[in-house]
C-alpha positions in Angstrom: 183.2 -11.7 45.6 179.8 -12.5 45.5 179.6 -16.6 45.3 176.3 -16.7 46.2 175.0 -14.9 43.0 176.5 -17.6 41.0 177.6 -14.9 38.2 173.7 -14.2 37.7 172.2 -10.7 38.5 168.6 -12.2 39.9 167.1 -9.2 39.5 164.7 -9.1 36.5 161.6 -9.6 38.4 162.1 -6.4 39.5 162.4 -5.0 36.0 159.4 -6.4 35.1 157.4 -6.0 38.0 157.7 -1.9 37.7 158.2 -2.0 33.8 161.1 -0.1 34.0 164.7 -0.4 32.1 167.5 -1.9 35.3 171.2 -0.4 35.8 173.4 -2.3 37.6 177.0 -0.9 38.3 179.7 -0.9 40.9 180.0 2.0 43.3 183.8 3.1 41.8 182.4 3.5 38.4 179.5 5.4 39.1 181.8 7.2 41.3 184.0 7.9 37.7 181.1 9.0 35.9 180.0 11.4 38.5 183.0 13.1 38.7 183.3 13.3 35.1 179.9 15.2 34.5 179.9 17.1 38.1 182.9 16.5 40.1 186.8 17.7 39.6 186.8 15.8 36.5 184.4 18.0 34.1 185.3 17.8 30.9 188.2 15.2 31.3 187.6 12.5 29.0 190.7 10.3 31.0 190.4 9.7 34.3 190.7 7.4 36.7 188.4 7.5 40.3 189.5 5.4 42.6 187.5 4.7 46.2 189.1 4.0 49.8 186.0 2.4 51.9 185.6 -1.0 53.0 187.1 -2.5 50.1 189.4 -0.4 47.3 187.4 0.1 43.7 188.9 2.3 40.7 186.6 3.2 38.0 188.3 4.7 34.6 186.7 6.7 32.0 188.3 6.4 28.9 187.8 8.8 25.6 184.9 10.0 27.7 183.1 6.6 28.7 183.0 5.0 31.3 185.3 1.4 30.8 184.5 -1.7 32.1 186.5 -4.3 30.4 185.4 -7.4 29.0 183.6 -8.9 31.4 182.3 -6.2 33.5 185.4 -6.0 36.1 187.5 -3.6 35.2 189.4 -1.5 37.6 190.2 -3.7 41.1 192.7 -2.2 42.1 192.2 -3.8 45.3 192.9 -6.5 44.1 197.0 -5.6 43.1 199.4 -7.3 44.8 201.4 -4.9 47.3 202.8 -7.2 49.2 203.2 -10.5 48.0 204.1 -11.9 51.1 201.4 -9.8 52.9 198.5 -10.8 54.5 196.1 -13.2 52.8 192.9 -11.5 51.4 189.5 -12.3 51.1 190.3 -13.2 46.9 192.9 -15.6 47.6 195.8 -13.7 47.0 198.6 -11.9 49.3 199.2 -8.3 50.0 196.1 -6.9 47.8 195.8 -3.4 48.3 193.2 -3.8 50.2 194.4 -6.1 53.1 197.3 -2.8 53.4 194.4 0.3 53.1 190.8 -0.7 53.2 188.4 0.4 56.3 188.9 -2.7 58.4 192.9 -2.8 57.8 193.1 1.1 58.7 191.6 0.2 62.0 193.5 -2.8 63.1 196.8 -0.3 61.9 195.8 2.8 64.1 195.0 0.1 67.2 198.5 -1.9 66.9 200.2 1.8 66.6 199.0 2.3 69.6 201.4 1.2 71.7 204.1 3.7 69.8 201.6 6.6 70.5 200.2 5.9 73.9 199.4 9.7 74.3 197.1 9.9 71.4 193.0 9.9 71.9 192.9 7.0 69.7 195.6 5.0 71.6 194.0 1.6 73.0 190.4 2.0 71.3 189.2 0.5 68.3 188.0 3.5 66.4 186.5 4.0 63.4 187.8 5.4 60.0 186.1 8.5 60.7 187.6 9.0 63.9 191.1 8.1 62.7 190.1 11.1 59.9 189.0 13.4 62.4 192.4 12.8 64.7 194.9 13.0 61.4 192.6 16.7 60.5 193.3 17.7 64.2 197.3 16.9 63.5 197.0 13.2 66.3 200.3 11.8 65.5 199.2 8.5 65.3 196.5 9.3 62.8 198.9 11.1 60.7 201.3 8.1 60.9 198.1 5.9 59.0 197.7 8.7 56.8 201.1 8.5 55.8 201.7 4.8 55.1 198.2 4.8 53.5 198.9 7.0 50.9 202.2 5.1 50.2 200.3 2.3 49.5 197.9 3.9 47.6 200.9 6.0 45.9 202.4 2.5 44.8 198.9 1.3 43.1 198.5 4.7 41.5 201.9 4.3 40.1 201.1 1.4 38.3 198.1 3.0 36.9 199.7 6.1 35.7 202.1 4.1 33.6 199.2 1.0 32.3 196.4 3.7 31.1 198.0 7.3 31.3 194.9 8.8 32.8 195.2 12.7 32.8 193.5 12.9 36.5 193.1 10.6 39.4 190.5 11.7 41.6 190.3 9.9 45.2 187.1 9.1 47.0 185.5 7.9 49.8 187.2 7.0 53.3 190.0 9.3 53.9 189.8 11.6 51.0 188.0 14.8 53.4 192.5 15.1 54.4 193.3 16.8 51.4 196.8 17.8 51.3 197.7 15.7 54.2 196.9 12.7 52.0 197.7 14.3 49.2 201.2 15.0 49.3 203.2 11.7 50.5 200.4 10.3 47.7 202.3 12.3 45.1 206.1 11.9 46.6 205.5 8.1 46.4 204.2 8.3 42.9 206.6 10.5 41.5 209.4 7.9 42.7 207.7 5.1 41.2 206.1 7.2 37.8 207.5 7.4 34.2 208.2 11.2 34.0 206.0 11.6 30.8 203.3 9.8 33.4 203.0 11.6 35.5 203.8 15.1 34.0 200.6 14.2 32.7 198.5 13.6 35.8 196.8 15.5 38.2 195.4 13.7 41.5 192.8 15.4 43.3 190.3 14.4 45.7 187.0 14.4 45.4 184.8 17.9 45.7 181.4 15.5 45.6 181.8 13.9 48.8 179.8 10.9 50.2 177.2 11.7 47.7 179.6 11.3 44.7 178.6 6.9 44.3 174.3 8.7 44.6 174.8 11.0 42.0 177.1 8.3 39.6 174.0 6.5 39.7 171.2 9.1 39.0 174.1 10.2 36.0 173.5 6.9 34.5 169.8 6.6 34.6 169.9 10.3 32.8 172.8 8.8 30.4 170.6 6.0 29.5 167.5 8.2 28.9 169.0 10.5 27.1 170.0 8.0 24.4 167.0 6.3 24.4 165.2 8.0 21.4 162.0 6.4 22.2 161.9 8.7 25.2 163.7 11.5 23.4 163.2 11.4 20.1 165.2 13.8 17.3 163.6 16.5 15.3 163.7 14.4 12.5 162.0 11.6 14.3 159.3 13.5 15.6 158.7 14.8 12.4 158.4 11.5 10.6 156.2 10.6 14.0 154.0 13.6 13.4 153.6 12.5 9.4 155.6 15.7 8.2 158.9 15.5 6.2 160.5 17.8 4.0 158.5 16.9 1.3 154.9 17.7 3.2 
């Protein structure tokens, strides 16, 4: 998705200039990390975090650790083909989840539905996702239709995720997560129809409580984890004794 990078980060000079370690991760992984330590997933060792925004990504905590896959690309749930005959996606496939519920797709769908809901304040306008979300919370029929369709598409992807990874918690973050039960109820209905009984029975689906700050909180948590795991910065009691020239025999 970043072809000009040619597979290279290109930020090594930044680390050398400031003389500090440099860590980079994607937003969904950072969201998963934030939820695991500070959000609704506190203490949960197996969870998935799905960020619904311009793109759709998922971060996965497996055994208490963020799982990134063999080459760091685990969690690209947005490019799961929900409709193989659907619209072309930037990745080269068709009918990817992001073409159905990504930010641009939601705005386009709301505009398309305007003819069916001429009395809606959203009709005939190029609305933002936040405006669609606010209209749904206010009970607007057009916005609620968009929310239900979004839940149905997202539910298909989550059902596959539950069958594959069997997390005990799925957290929905990013755009539309503020809808709460307006999104969760139809989403859970879709998941229940498409998931193995044993998988869905063990899973809870919730919206994030960290809001728009979840990614920043995850980034700060990544720094803390790295610092606290670096014995040069935080040596153990035994290491401090060795540095000071003391040991159990002195």
